[in-house]
Jmol script that loads the backbone (N, CA, C; Angstrom):
load data "model"
ATOM      1  N   UNK A   1      14.618 106.217 172.893  1.00  0.00           N
ATOM      2  CA  UNK A   1      15.086 106.491 173.599  1.00  0.00           C
ATOM      3  C   UNK A   1      14.720 105.269 174.602  1.00  0.00           C
ATOM      4  N   UNK A   2      15.568 105.614 175.648  1.00  0.00           N
ATOM      5  CA  UNK A   2      15.972 104.007 176.378  1.00  0.00           C
ATOM      6  C   UNK A   2      15.319 104.428 177.519  1.00  0.00           C
ATOM      7  N   UNK A   3      14.522 102.831 178.516  1.00  0.00           N
ATOM      8  CA  UNK A   3      14.149 102.604 179.476  1.00  0.00           C
ATOM      9  C   UNK A   3      14.894 102.974 180.002  1.00  0.00           C
ATOM     10  N   UNK A   4      16.414 102.262 180.349  1.00  0.00           N
ATOM     11  CA  UNK A   4      17.074 101.990 181.561  1.00  0.00           C
ATOM     12  C   UNK A   4      16.897 103.610 181.718  1.00  0.00           C
ATOM     13  N   UNK A   5      17.363 103.708 183.780  1.00  0.00           N
ATOM     14  CA  UNK A   5      17.190 105.197 184.127  1.00  0.00           C
ATOM     15  C   UNK A   5      19.240 104.663 184.972  1.00  0.00           C
ATOM     16  N   UNK A   6      19.036 105.181 185.574  1.00  0.00           N
ATOM     17  CA  UNK A   6      20.669 105.714 186.014  1.00  0.00           C
ATOM     18  C   UNK A   6      19.988 107.047 187.532  1.00  0.00           C
ATOM     19  N   UNK A   7      20.258 105.903 189.109  1.00  0.00           N
ATOM     20  CA  UNK A   7      19.235 106.169 190.512  1.00  0.00           C
ATOM     21  C   UNK A   7      20.762 106.888 191.532  1.00  0.00           C
ATOM     22  N   UNK A   8      20.337 107.984 191.689  1.00  0.00           N
ATOM     23  CA  UNK A   8      22.475 108.149 192.557  1.00  0.00           C
ATOM     24  C   UNK A   8      21.416 108.303 194.004  1.00  0.00           C
ATOM     25  N   UNK A   9      21.843 107.371 194.544  1.00  0.00           N
ATOM     26  CA  UNK A   9      21.185 107.264 196.420  1.00  0.00           C
ATOM     27  C   UNK A   9      21.939 108.322 197.183  1.00  0.00           C
ATOM     28  N   UNK A  10      20.594 109.278 197.757  1.00  0.00           N
ATOM     29  CA  UNK A  10      22.603 110.060 198.549  1.00  0.00           C
ATOM     30  C   UNK A  10      21.669 110.670 200.003  1.00  0.00           C
ATOM     31  N   UNK A  11      22.478 109.587 200.249  1.00  0.00           N
ATOM     32  CA  UNK A  11      22.331 109.898 202.587  1.00  0.00           C
ATOM     33  C   UNK A  11      22.770 110.671 202.618  1.00  0.00           C
ATOM     34  N   UNK A  12      21.848 111.552 203.173  1.00  0.00           N
ATOM     35  CA  UNK A  12      22.406 112.720 203.650  1.00  0.00           C
ATOM     36  C   UNK A  12      22.348 113.212 205.455  1.00  0.00           C
ATOM     37  N   UNK A  13      21.776 111.576 206.169  1.00  0.00           N
ATOM     38  CA  UNK A  13      22.068 111.267 207.662  1.00  0.00           C
ATOM     39  C   UNK A  13      21.515 112.130 208.226  1.00  0.00           C
ATOM     40  N   UNK A  14      20.251 113.001 207.444  1.00  0.00           N
ATOM     41  CA  UNK A  14      18.853 113.082 208.496  1.00  0.00           C
ATOM     42  C   UNK A  14      17.578 112.111 206.762  1.00  0.00           C
ATOM     43  N   UNK A  15      18.071 111.216 206.302  1.00  0.00           N
ATOM     44  CA  UNK A  15      16.726 111.266 205.337  1.00  0.00           C
ATOM     45  C   UNK A  15      17.683 110.919 203.654  1.00  0.00           C
ATOM     46  N   UNK A  16      17.330 109.776 202.994  1.00  0.00           N
ATOM     47  CA  UNK A  16      17.454 109.183 200.879  1.00  0.00           C
ATOM     48  C   UNK A  16      16.772 110.790 200.547  1.00  0.00           C
ATOM     49  N   UNK A  17      17.182 111.104 199.374  1.00  0.00           N
ATOM     50  CA  UNK A  17      17.147 111.699 198.112  1.00  0.00           C
ATOM     51  C   UNK A  17      18.037 110.426 196.946  1.00  0.00           C
ATOM     52  N   UNK A  18      16.965 110.556 196.255  1.00  0.00           N
ATOM     53  CA  UNK A  18      17.220 109.427 195.188  1.00  0.00           C
ATOM     54  C   UNK A  18      16.734 111.003 193.941  1.00  0.00           C
ATOM     55  N   UNK A  19      18.103 110.915 192.788  1.00  0.00           N
ATOM     56  CA  UNK A  19      17.779 111.315 192.032  1.00  0.00           C
ATOM     57  C   UNK A  19      17.976 110.578 190.689  1.00  0.00           C
ATOM     58  N   UNK A  20      16.617 110.412 189.660  1.00  0.00           N
ATOM     59  CA  UNK A  20      16.953 109.906 188.987  1.00  0.00           C
ATOM     60  C   UNK A  20      17.336 110.546 186.999  1.00  0.00           C
ATOM     61  N   UNK A  21      18.069 109.274 186.584  1.00  0.00           N
ATOM     62  CA  UNK A  21      18.777 110.283 185.379  1.00  0.00           C
ATOM     63  C   UNK A  21      18.746 109.623 183.755  1.00  0.00           C
ATOM     64  N   UNK A  22      18.699 109.534 183.159  1.00  0.00           N
ATOM     65  CA  UNK A  22      17.987 109.169 181.860  1.00  0.00           C
ATOM     66  C   UNK A  22      19.667 108.078 181.044  1.00  0.00           C
ATOM     67  N   UNK A  23      20.217 108.945 180.715  1.00  0.00           N
ATOM     68  CA  UNK A  23      22.027 109.112 181.182  1.00  0.00           C
ATOM     69  C   UNK A  23      22.894 108.864 182.334  1.00  0.00           C
ATOM     70  N   UNK A  24      24.052 107.550 181.896  1.00  0.00           N
ATOM     71  CA  UNK A  24      24.594 108.068 182.434  1.00  0.00           C
ATOM     72  C   UNK A  24      25.871 108.788 183.236  1.00  0.00           C
ATOM     73  N   UNK A  25      25.626 110.117 182.435  1.00  0.00           N
ATOM     74  CA  UNK A  25      26.575 110.472 182.126  1.00  0.00           C
ATOM     75  C   UNK A  25      26.002 111.823 182.579  1.00  0.00           C
ATOM     76  N   UNK A  26      24.416 112.122 183.473  1.00  0.00           N
ATOM     77  CA  UNK A  26      24.021 112.753 184.283  1.00  0.00           C
ATOM     78  C   UNK A  26      23.768 112.556 186.208  1.00  0.00           C
ATOM     79  N   UNK A  27      24.474 111.361 185.318  1.00  0.00           N
ATOM     80  CA  UNK A  27      24.496 110.748 187.127  1.00  0.00           C
ATOM     81  C   UNK A  27      25.884 110.579 187.344  1.00  0.00           C
ATOM     82  N   UNK A  28      26.256 111.234 186.640  1.00  0.00           N
ATOM     83  CA  UNK A  28      27.849 110.972 187.458  1.00  0.00           C
ATOM     84  C   UNK A  28      28.436 112.895 187.614  1.00  0.00           C
ATOM     85  N   UNK A  29      27.156 113.359 186.786  1.00  0.00           N
ATOM     86  CA  UNK A  29      27.817 115.077 186.885  1.00  0.00           C
ATOM     87  C   UNK A  29      27.155 115.248 188.587  1.00  0.00           C
ATOM     88  N   UNK A  30      25.980 114.287 188.654  1.00  0.00           N
ATOM     89  CA  UNK A  30      25.406 114.810 189.940  1.00  0.00           C
ATOM     90  C   UNK A  30      26.401 114.814 191.817  1.00  0.00           C
ATOM     91  N   UNK A  31      26.958 113.301 191.390  1.00  0.00           N
ATOM     92  CA  UNK A  31      27.626 112.702 192.125  1.00  0.00           C
ATOM     93  C   UNK A  31      28.774 114.109 192.306  1.00  0.00           C
ATOM     94  N   UNK A  32      29.742 113.945 190.592  1.00  0.00           N
ATOM     95  CA  UNK A  32      30.626 115.037 191.309  1.00  0.00           C
ATOM     96  C   UNK A  32      29.949 117.231 192.001  1.00  0.00           C
ATOM     97  N   UNK A  33      29.197 117.100 192.017  1.00  0.00           N
ATOM     98  CA  UNK A  33      28.279 118.190 192.023  1.00  0.00           C
ATOM     99  C   UNK A  33      27.942 117.744 193.602  1.00  0.00           C
ATOM    100  N   UNK A  34      27.976 116.784 193.934  1.00  0.00           N
ATOM    101  CA  UNK A  34      27.533 116.808 195.313  1.00  0.00           C
ATOM    102  C   UNK A  34      29.155 117.015 196.474  1.00  0.00           C
ATOM    103  N   UNK A  35      29.424 116.232 195.646  1.00  0.00           N
ATOM    104  CA  UNK A  35      31.287 116.542 196.345  1.00  0.00           C
ATOM    105  C   UNK A  35      31.734 117.778 196.262  1.00  0.00           C
ATOM    106  N   UNK A  36      31.518 118.518 195.279  1.00  0.00           N
ATOM    107  CA  UNK A  36      32.295 119.546 195.026  1.00  0.00           C
ATOM    108  C   UNK A  36      30.668 121.007 195.740  1.00  0.00           C
ATOM    109  N   UNK A  37      30.222 120.466 196.617  1.00  0.00           N
ATOM    110  CA  UNK A  37      29.193 120.965 197.719  1.00  0.00           C
ATOM    111  C   UNK A  37      29.703 120.667 198.951  1.00  0.00           C
ATOM    112  N   UNK A  38      31.093 119.758 199.421  1.00  0.00           N
ATOM    113  CA  UNK A  38      30.735 118.685 200.079  1.00  0.00           C
ATOM    114  C   UNK A  38      30.796 117.967 200.939  1.00  0.00           C
ATOM    115  N   UNK A  39      29.425 117.012 200.492  1.00  0.00           N
ATOM    116  CA  UNK A  39      29.340 116.007 200.389  1.00  0.00           C
ATOM    117  C   UNK A  39      30.480 114.915 199.808  1.00  0.00           C
ATOM    118  N   UNK A  40      29.975 114.109 201.437  1.00  0.00           N
ATOM    119  CA  UNK A  40      31.769 112.541 201.072  1.00  0.00           C
ATOM    120  C   UNK A  40      31.069 111.547 200.063  1.00  0.00           C
ATOM    121  N   UNK A  41      31.707 111.303 199.297  1.00  0.00           N
ATOM    122  CA  UNK A  41      31.635 110.360 198.824  1.00  0.00           C
ATOM    123  C   UNK A  41      31.137 108.662 198.657  1.00  0.00           C
ATOM    124  N   UNK A  42      31.458 108.575 200.275  1.00  0.00           N
ATOM    125  CA  UNK A  42      30.617 107.405 200.161  1.00  0.00           C
ATOM    126  C   UNK A  42      29.593 107.753 200.574  1.00  0.00           C
ATOM    127  N   UNK A  43      28.868 108.936 201.492  1.00  0.00           N
ATOM    128  CA  UNK A  43      27.105 109.087 200.718  1.00  0.00           C
ATOM    129  C   UNK A  43      26.380 108.678 199.712  1.00  0.00           C
ATOM    130  N   UNK A  44      27.422 107.904 199.096  1.00  0.00           N
ATOM    131  CA  UNK A  44      25.835 108.547 197.688  1.00  0.00           C
ATOM    132  C   UNK A  44      26.774 106.906 196.694  1.00  0.00           C
ATOM    133  N   UNK A  45      25.264 106.195 196.588  1.00  0.00           N
ATOM    134  CA  UNK A  45      25.868 104.987 195.916  1.00  0.00           C
ATOM    135  C   UNK A  45      25.075 105.002 194.603  1.00  0.00           C
ATOM    136  N   UNK A  46      25.938 104.908 193.163  1.00  0.00           N
ATOM    137  CA  UNK A  46      25.425 105.225 191.797  1.00  0.00           C
ATOM    138  C   UNK A  46      24.409 103.583 191.562  1.00  0.00           C
ATOM    139  N   UNK A  47      22.822 103.591 190.927  1.00  0.00           N
ATOM    140  CA  UNK A  47      22.802 102.270 190.931  1.00  0.00           C
ATOM    141  C   UNK A  47      22.303 102.423 189.426  1.00  0.00           C
ATOM    142  N   UNK A  48      21.831 101.600 188.556  1.00  0.00           N
ATOM    143  CA  UNK A  48      21.169 101.169 187.394  1.00  0.00           C
ATOM    144  C   UNK A  48      20.348 100.121 186.996  1.00  0.00           C
ATOM    145  N   UNK A  49      19.139 100.958 187.002  1.00  0.00           N
ATOM    146  CA  UNK A  49      17.667 100.654 186.825  1.00  0.00           C
ATOM    147  C   UNK A  49      17.387  99.298 185.649  1.00  0.00           C
ATOM    148  N   UNK A  50      17.553  97.976 185.702  1.00  0.00           N
ATOM    149  CA  UNK A  50      17.622  97.525 184.828  1.00  0.00           C
ATOM    150  C   UNK A  50      15.567  97.016 184.834  1.00  0.00           C
ATOM    151  N   UNK A  51      15.067  97.115 183.859  1.00  0.00           N
ATOM    152  CA  UNK A  51      13.635  97.348 183.373  1.00  0.00           C
ATOM    153  C   UNK A  51      13.106  95.460 182.910  1.00  0.00           C
ATOM    154  N   UNK A  52      12.671  95.345 184.525  1.00  0.00           N
ATOM    155  CA  UNK A  52      12.350  93.881 184.404  1.00  0.00           C
ATOM    156  C   UNK A  52      10.467  93.965 183.611  1.00  0.00           C
ATOM    157  N   UNK A  53       9.990  92.315 183.573  1.00  0.00           N
ATOM    158  CA  UNK A  53       8.324  92.556 182.785  1.00  0.00           C
ATOM    159  C   UNK A  53       8.223  91.676 184.808  1.00  0.00           C
ATOM    160  N   UNK A  54       6.974  92.819 184.824  1.00  0.00           N
ATOM    161  CA  UNK A  54       6.514  91.577 186.342  1.00  0.00           C
ATOM    162  C   UNK A  54       5.660  91.067 186.181  1.00  0.00           C
ATOM    163  N   UNK A  55       4.585  90.465 186.333  1.00  0.00           N
ATOM    164  CA  UNK A  55       3.167  90.087 187.008  1.00  0.00           C
ATOM    165  C   UNK A  55       3.372  89.741 187.960  1.00  0.00           C
ATOM    166  N   UNK A  56       2.123  90.659 188.397  1.00  0.00           N
ATOM    167  CA  UNK A  56       2.007  90.691 190.263  1.00  0.00           C
ATOM    168  C   UNK A  56       0.844  90.092 189.964  1.00  0.00           C
ATOM    169  N   UNK A  57       0.394  88.543 190.221  1.00  0.00           N
ATOM    170  CA  UNK A  57      -0.753  87.514 190.756  1.00  0.00           C
ATOM    171  C   UNK A  57      -1.548  88.190 192.012  1.00  0.00           C
ATOM    172  N   UNK A  58      -0.800  87.974 193.121  1.00  0.00           N
ATOM    173  CA  UNK A  58      -1.808  88.126 194.264  1.00  0.00           C
ATOM    174  C   UNK A  58      -0.988  89.077 195.301  1.00  0.00           C
ATOM    175  N   UNK A  59      -1.915  89.847 195.625  1.00  0.00           N
ATOM    176  CA  UNK A  59      -1.203  90.496 197.460  1.00  0.00           C
ATOM    177  C   UNK A  59      -1.879  90.101 198.704  1.00  0.00           C
ATOM    178  N   UNK A  60      -1.726  89.669 199.392  1.00  0.00           N
ATOM    179  CA  UNK A  60      -2.444  89.142 200.782  1.00  0.00           C
ATOM    180  C   UNK A  60      -1.757  90.309 201.500  1.00  0.00           C
ATOM    181  N   UNK A  61      -2.847  90.820 202.687  1.00  0.00           N
ATOM    182  CA  UNK A  61      -2.129  91.740 203.678  1.00  0.00           C
ATOM    183  C   UNK A  61      -2.953  91.355 204.633  1.00  0.00           C
ATOM    184  N   UNK A  62      -2.275  91.181 205.467  1.00  0.00           N
ATOM    185  CA  UNK A  62      -2.855  90.778 207.191  1.00  0.00           C
ATOM    186  C   UNK A  62      -1.771  91.658 208.119  1.00  0.00           C
ATOM    187  N   UNK A  63      -3.132  92.198 208.929  1.00  0.00           N
ATOM    188  CA  UNK A  63      -2.416  93.181 210.012  1.00  0.00           C
ATOM    189  C   UNK A  63      -3.274  92.931 211.010  1.00  0.00           C
ATOM    190  N   UNK A  64      -1.560  93.314 212.138  1.00  0.00           N
ATOM    191  CA  UNK A  64      -2.629  92.415 213.251  1.00  0.00           C
ATOM    192  C   UNK A  64      -2.207  91.312 214.128  1.00  0.00           C
TER     193      UNK A  64
END
end "model"
wireframe off; spacefill off
backbone 0.3
color backbone group
């Protein structure tokens, strides 16, 4: 199983919806489904998630 994922972001005007898929074909099929339901293609983005190894050393938060 691949660690790589595909994400379709869909801006509906009142909020952003994210759909996550293991394979590119699933993501493309979701975009086709949204277009067939009347959603404009320019309201969608297809992203390819690239796994990285990240280590957080420290986090500092200051409010006010």
